[in-house]
N, C-alpha and C positions, 0 to 999 in steps of 0.2 A: 624524466617527466618534469615539465616546466612548473615552477612554484605557483605562478599566477593561475595556471589551469587548475591546479589542486585547490587553491584558495577559492576560486570562483565556483568550483564544483561543490566544495564544502558549504559555501554560503548559500547556494541554491538548494543544496541538500537539507538545509535547516528547515525548508518547507515541510520536509518529512517529520521534523520534530513536532511541529504544530499538528500535523496529520496524526502522529502517534498519540500525542497527549489528548487530542480531541476525541479520538476513537476510544481510548481506554479509560478516560476520566469518568465516563458515565457508569463504569462498573461499581464505583463507590457510592453512587447516588441513586441507582435504579430501584433498590428495594425501599429506600426512604420515600422516594417519589410515589411509588405505588401505594404505600400506606398513607402518605400525606393527603393525596387526592382520591383515595379509595378507588383505585383503578381495577377494572376487570383484567383477567389474563390477556385478553385480546387487545384492549385499549393500552394496557401496559406495554405489550409487545410493539404496538404501533408507535407509542411515544419513544421507545428506545430505537426502533427501526427508522424513525423519521429522519434522523441524520443520514442514514444510509440511502433512503429514497432521494434525499437531496444530493447525496454523493453520486448516485446514478445519473441524475440530471446534470450535475457539474461535469461528470466524466463524458457524458454524451455531447455536451456543447463546449467543453473546455478547449477543443481545437480551434473554435471560431475566433475568440480573442487572441489565442496564441498565433494564429495566422494574420489576423487583421492589425493588431496593435503591437505584436511582437511577443517573444517569450519573456523578456525582462519586465515590461510593463504589466503583463498578465500576472506575473508572480508578485509584483508589488501590490496590486489590487486584491490578490488572494489573501495576502497578509492583513490588509485592511478589513476584509470580510471576516477573517478569523477573529480579529479584535472586537468588532461590533457584535458578532454572534455570541461570543463567549460571555460578554458582559450582559447581553440581553437574556440569555438562558439562565444566568446566575440570579437575575433580578425578577424572573418571571413570577407573576402572582397566581397563575392558574395553568392548567395543563395545555390550553390551546395556544397561548403565547409562548409557552415553553417549547411546544412542538414546532412552532414557526421558526424560532431562533435556532433550534437544533437542525431544522431543514436548511437554513441559511449556512450553518457551519458545515453541513454536508456538501453544499455547493462548493465550498472552499476546498474540502478534502478531495472531492472528485476532480476539480480543476487542477489541483496541485499534483494529483497522481498522473495527470496527463502532461502538464507543462514542464514540471521539474525534470522527470526522466528524459523528455525530449530535449530540453536545454542541455543537459549534461552529455547526452549521447552525441549531440551535434557539435559540441565544443571539445570533446575528448579525443585524443589519438586512438586509433583502433586497438593498438597493443594494450592500452590501459583502460579501455572503455568499460569493461565489466566492473573493475574495481571502483572507478569513479562514479558510475551510475549507482553502485551499491552504497555510495555515501548517502544517497536518498534513503535506502532501506535501513542503513545504520542509524540514521536520524529518526526514522519511524520507531524502531525498537527502543532507542534512547528516550524518545517521547513517551512510549508506553511505560517504560521503567519509571520515568519521572512522575507520570500520572499515578501509577500504583503507589509509589513512595509518598507523594503528596497526599493521596487519599488516606494512607495509613497514618501520616503525621497529623492530618487535619481532623481526624475523628474527634468529635466533642469540642472542637475549637469554637464553633458557633452554636453549640447546643444542638437543637433540632434543625438548625439551618446550616450545619456544617457542609451539607451537600452543595450549597450555594458557593461557598469558598472553593470547594473542589472544582466546580465548573468555571468559576471566574478566574482562577489562576492562569488559565490559558491566555488571557489578555496580555500578560507581561511579555512572553516571548513573541507574541504576534506583533506587537508594536516594534520590537527590536528587529524582527525579520523584515518588516516593511522598510525600515531605515536602511538596513544592510543592502537591500535590493537596489538602492539608488547608486551603489558603488560598482555593481557588476556590469559588464558590457553585454550587448546583444550578440546572438550567435551569428557566425559568418554565413551559415547556410540560409538563415532567415533573411539576412541583409541582401544576399545575392538573389534568392528566389522570389521574395515577396516585396523587397524594397528597391531592388536593382542598384544597390549601393556597393559597387565593387571596391571603392577606395577603403571604406571602413572594414569590409570583409577581409581585404588583403592585409590590413594592419593587424587584425586578430589572428589570421592564419599564419602570419609571420612568427607567431609565438609557438605554434604547434607543428608546422609543416616545413619540410625541407624543400620540396618542389611546389612552390605556391601556385605557379602558373598552371601546372598540370592538375592540381587539386581544384582550382577554380573552374577549369574546363570540364573536369569530371562532374562537378556539382551541377554546372549548367546542362551538361549532356543528360544527367540523370533526370532532370525535369522534362526534357523534350522527348526522351526515349520511351516514357511511360504515359499511359492515360492518367488523368488526374482525378477521375471519378473512382472512389474507393470500391464500390460494390459492382465489380464486373469480374468476369472469369479470370482475367489476368492476375488478380490478387486473391484467387480462391484459396491457395495453400496458406499464405500468411494469415488470412482471415480465420481459416479453420484452426490453425495452430494457436492463434491468440485466444479464440473462443474456448477451445478445450483446456488450455493451460489455466485461464482465468476461472473456468468452471470448476476444475478439480481443486484449485486453490481454496475455494470456499466450501466445497463438499468434503474437505478434510475436517471441517468443524473448527477451524482456527478462530473465526470470529465469535463462535459460541463460547469458546474459552476466554477470549480477550474481553468480550462484553459482559460475560456472566461468570467470571472466575470465582468470586466469593460465593455465589449461589451454587456453583458446581461443587465446591468444597463443602459447603453446608449440607448439600444433598447427600454427600458422602459421610456426614456426621461430625465434621469439624466445627468447633466453636467459632463465633463470629470474629473474634480477634485473631485467632489462628488462620481463619480463612483470608482475612485481609493481609496478614503477613505472608501467607502462601502466594498471594498475587505478586508481592514484591519479588519473591523467588522466581516467579515466571518471568518477570521483567529482567532480572539478572541473567538467567539462563538464555533468554532470547537475545540479549545484547552480546554475551560471550560467544555464542555459536554463530551469530551473524558476522562477528569479526573473523571467525574461522572461515566462514563462507567467503567473506571478502578477500581473504588471503589465498583462497584456492580457485576462485572462479576463472581467472585468466590463466592459471597454471594447468588445471585439469579440465576446464570447460564446463559448459552449462549442463550437458547430459549427465556427466558423472555425478554432479551434485544432486541432480534430480533422482538418480538411482539411489543414492545414499538416503535422501529424504524420504522417498517413497517406501523403502523397506523399514525405515525408522517409524514412519506413520503407521504402517500395518501392525508392527509389533506393539507399539505404545497404545494405540487405540484399542486393540484387542485386549490388552491387559486392563485398561480402564473399564471396558465393557464387562470383562470377567469379574472385576472388583465389585461393580454394581450388582451383577447377577448373584454373586455369592454373599454379598453383604460384608465382605472383608475389605475394609477401607484403610488398613494400616499403611499400605504403600501407595495409595492412589496419588498422593502429592508427587511422589517420585515418578510415577507413570506419566503424569501430566507434564512434569519437567522434561522427560524423555521425548514426549510429543512435541513440546516447544523447541527442543534442540533439533529434532528432525525437521521441523518446519523452517527454522532459522537457517540451517545449512543447506536446505533444498529449495522448496518453493519460495520461501521468504527472500533468499539471496538471488534467485533466478528471475522471478516473474517480471519485475519492472525493467530489468536489463534486457531480457529476451523480447518482450513486447515492444520496447522502444527502438530495437535495432532491426527487426525483421521486415519492416516496411520501407520502400524506397523513399527518397527525399520528398518527392512531390506529394506523397500521401502519408508521411510519417505521423504528423500530428493527428490526422483523422484516424489512421489505423491504431495508434496508441489510445486514442479516445474510445474506439470500439472495444479494444481489449479491456480497458479500464471500466467502461460501462458494463460489460459482461460480468466482470469481477464484482462490481458493487451492486448490481441487480441481485446476484446470488447472495451476496452478503446481507442485503436487506431482507430477502426471503428467509434466510436462516435465522436472523435476529427476530423477525416477526413471529415465526412459529415456535422458536425454542422454548419460551415460557410455557406455552400450551402443552408441548410434548413433555417438558420436564415435569409438569404437574400431573399429566394423564397417562404417560407411557413409561417413563423411567429411563435411567441412565444406560442400562444394559442394551436396550434396543437402539437408543440414539447413537451411542458410540460404536455399536456393532455396525450400524448403517454406514457411519463415516469410515470405518475400517474397510468395508466392502468397496466403497468408492475409491479408496487408495490402491486397492488391487487393480482397478481399472486404470488408474493413473500410471501405475508401473507398466502396464501393457502399452499405454500411450507413449511413454518415454522410449520403450524398447522398439516399437514398430513405426512411430511417426515423427518423433521430434528430431530435427537436424541439429548439428553443432554449428554455432555461430562464432566461436572463439577466434579472435584475431582477424576477422574479415572486415575490410573497410566498408563503411556504409554504402558507398557508391558501387561496391562490388557484390553486395548481398544478393541482389536479384539474379546475378550471373551464376551464382553457386548452385542454389537448390530451390529457391523460394518462389520466384515470380515466373508465371507461364508466359511465353512469348509466341 
């Protein structure tokens, strides 16, 4: 595998670092914000979910700049938005400006969840595509770990305003990411299909492909052989697969844990300092098992990892629910770690790879946008209602529900999900996915 391709994929994958930090950093600030501005459970949920509503919008429309100005320039501006929004949220004097800047940061997250996987999938050789696209997911979990670690270390640094430091720290990697994006090239598939620049596309393909002429011809054919409107019966199957995979991802409860980890541990009876330290453990487990998923995805395939993850979800979530039911919280931290491990090796490793590769070239950005939009709408809904249900229903019912949803996910993997390991993007529709 060419070193330049690896470096470009890692550089673009750093957008996932910003994604992960911005998603998780709020966990250290959410309780302080609720007390500071005296928020009701519903307004508090809205404030936390505001980034996710922005994420849904960013995911819905992220394909537009990706197609109009290119994958590279879109990623550069995503970094700029991360920079401005993190500073704005950290300096917010009241809840409404805070929610505005969190919404803007959500736009960046949503757009990055579309553009970065599309970029990497378009530039990577088919044999290594899974591992290279997972560089985005690896950076997400590294960002989550960094956010949890910085939240733990920044406790008390600014007194009652330590939450502002927690949010503002994201500005540093955001600025670096924007600078790095100046050094990566555009993808050959965008150059051919949207810019009609065969010379530049050929120069980049020379790094990754043995038969450049055939690859160029295949890319051009893939655009002319399919309709370019996403929502038609031709793309029914990849649309359904993307929708269901993204839906089950969030109905596992992963964002309830990522956004509210200290609160979940405190619900189970842990002291505040222990709860914050427990979240660092979540970040470490997430990173370690994502690395394991990275090493296995192109060897054993997407479906095998989804089987492992689904079974792990069911076991761990059932144990968490039982702990809340019995009031015995001695092992709940370890059950949550098992849940995170199951997510990292299964859904976490698979989702962005699978969604970015199942759509044909002509509609890949739009299809990835649809899958990402589905993912983030569910994430917003879960974050919106979680504080209410945590206060009024209790952990046993919440995590029991999540466990039941994962039984349905296991059935989905068994009966519906195809294997995409090692299939060239131009051949994907010929295998199982697109109706002709």
